[in-house]
N, C-alpha and C positions, 0 to 999 in steps of 0.2 A: 619565863624571863621577867624580872622585876619590872613593875610599872614604870619607875623612873628611867630605867634603861630603855624600855620600849619608847618612851617619849623622846629620848635622845636620838635613837635610831630613826624614828619617824621624822623628826625635824631635819636630820642630816639627809635623809632620803628625799624629802620634799625639796630641800635646797638644791640637791643635785638634779632633780627631775623637773623642777618647775622654776622658771625665771622669777626672781623676786619682783613684787610690784614696786615700781619706782616711786620715790617721793614726788609729790606734786609741786609744781611751781606756781607762781601767781596767776599765770595765764590759764593753767589747767583748772584752777579753783572756780573760775567762772562757768565752767562746763559741767560741774558736778550737780546731779539732781538727786535729792534724798530718795531712798528706796521707798516703794509703796508697801505699806503694811498689808498683811493678808491673814486670814484665819489660821490658827495653829492646827485645826482639824481635830478629829476625835481621838487620835492615837498618840498624843503627847504623853510619854510615860510619866506618871505622877511621882513626885519626890518620895512619897511614902513607900512606893513600890520599889523605886531604885535603891532605897536605903538598905534593902535586904540583899543587894547584890553589890559587888565591889569593883567589877570591871567595866568602868564607864569612861575610859580614857579616850584619846584622840585617834586611836587605831581601832576602827570598828570592824576590821576584817579578821581579827584574831581574838578568841575568847579563851581565857585561862580558867580551867576547871581542875582544881587540885593540882596534880603534877603534869597534866596534859594541856596542850594548846590545840584548839580546833580552829581551822581556817575557813573563812567564808567562801561559799560558792559565788560564781558570778565574775564579772569583769571589774577588777580592782582599779580604783581611781585615786590619784594623788591630788588633793584639793588644797590649794593655797589661797587663803582669804586675807584681805587687808581691810581693816575697819578704819574709815576716815570720815571726817565731817565734810559738809558741802563746800568748805573752803580749802579742802585738801589736807587738813591737819590730821595726823595720826592719832588714833584713840588708843591710849596705852591702858592695859589691864581690863579690857572689855571681856566679859564672860561670853563665850560663843558656844551655843549648843546646836547640834544638828541631829535629826532623826529621819528615818526613811524605812520603807519596807525592804525585806530581804529579796534575793533574786527569785524567790518563789512567790513573791507578791503578798507576803504576810508581814504585818507589823508585830514587833515584840512589845506587847502591852498586856496588862492584866485582863482586858476584855477580849483578847484574842486567844482562844484555847490552843495549847500545844498539840500538834498532830504529827506524829513521826512520819518523816518523808515529805511533809508538806510545810515544813517550818525549819529554817536553817539554824541549827544550834551553834554554828561557827560565826554567826554575825551578831554583833552587839545590838544593833538596831538604834542605838543612841550613843552619842559621844559629846564630850565637853572639853574645852581648852580656853586659855586666856591669850589675848593679843599681847605682843611684846611692845617695846618702846617705839617701834616703827609701825605699830598697828597691825602687825602680821601674825597669823597663826596658820597651822597646817593640820589637815586631817588625812587619814587614809580610810577610804570608804569604798562604796561600790558605784559604778555607773548606775543611776537609778533606772528601774524598769517600770513598765506601766502597771498601775493598780486598777482594779475594776472601776471603770467610770472616770479614770484620771490618766493624764499623760505622765510620763516619768518626771519626778520632782523630788527635791530634798527640802525638808522643812528646816528652818533655823530660827533661833531666838537669841537676841543680844540683850545683855544687861550691863549698865554702866551708870555711875552717878550723874554723868553729864547728860545722858539721853533717856534714862529710865529703862524701860523694857520695850523692845521692838521685836515683832514676830512677822515672818514672811516665808516665802518659798522660792527656791531656785529651780529653774526649768532648764532643759537642754536646748540650746539654740538650734533651730532648724528641725527639731523633731516633728515628724508628720502628725503625731498625736496632739500637738499643741493646738492646732486649728479646731479640734473638737472638744478641747478642755474648757469647761464652763468658767473656771477661774482665770485662765489665761485670756480667754476671749473678753472678759470684763476689764482687763488691764488696758488703760489708755496706751496708745502706741508709744507715747513719750516715756512711759515707765517700763516698758518691756526689756529694754537693753540692760537696765539695772538689775534684772532678775534672770537673765539668760546666760547660762554657762557656755563658754566656747571650749569645747573639748578638743584635745589634741592627742594623737597617739603618743604613748610614753616612749622616751628614748630607750634604747637597748640598755639593759643593766645586767651585770654579771651575777651568777648565782651566789647567794649569801650577802649581797649588797642590800642596803635599805630599800632601794627602788626596785628590787627584783620582784617580779610578779605583777607589776603595775601594767595595765593595758592602756590606761588613759591618764592624762594630767589636765588640770585646768587651774587658772588663776583668775581671781575675781575681786573687785572692790565692793564692799558693802558700805554704802554712803548713808550716813545718818545726818540729821539736821545739825547745823552749827549752833 
């Protein structure tokens, strides 16, 4: 399926499966706290390596190889993100990147050797999109799984002229592994809500629909400094 068509279907599926993040009013703006920046970790796939591959769209669960499409193992997640500043104003045209390990707990990175059966070729590992005029963008990815020494998490990076570059990580709210994760434990309690995804079971979807195959959905605001 052409990439542009896949983007369209992904957007329609997320719109049907995830309630859009509402625009903030003046009262809400006072409550917003800018996200806490965190390390990108050792497995951010470098641009020079990504340049040799073409499939880095917002659907991380399907990989196009020649005329075939491989589908990622694991529990698929419809992730709707809204990039706003601390006053509640939408950030239009923000580049949003996410990356995470596959369901077998392997990152797709030049420093991680491919091992058949221990590395999922149907998972992109990295995806990129831009926020629209309302600050929103959507991804189809996986519910993150534990990585050795780490609780389930999704890395993300934001780029925009207004805020420069911001890097952090999203965690699964209430995951029992959070209490043992050294990065989560370092987060002040006041910053944790801004990086904790509230996962919900995906609504039922008919076969062939964009939301088909989703196990989970989540919507989350990424708040940047005003």
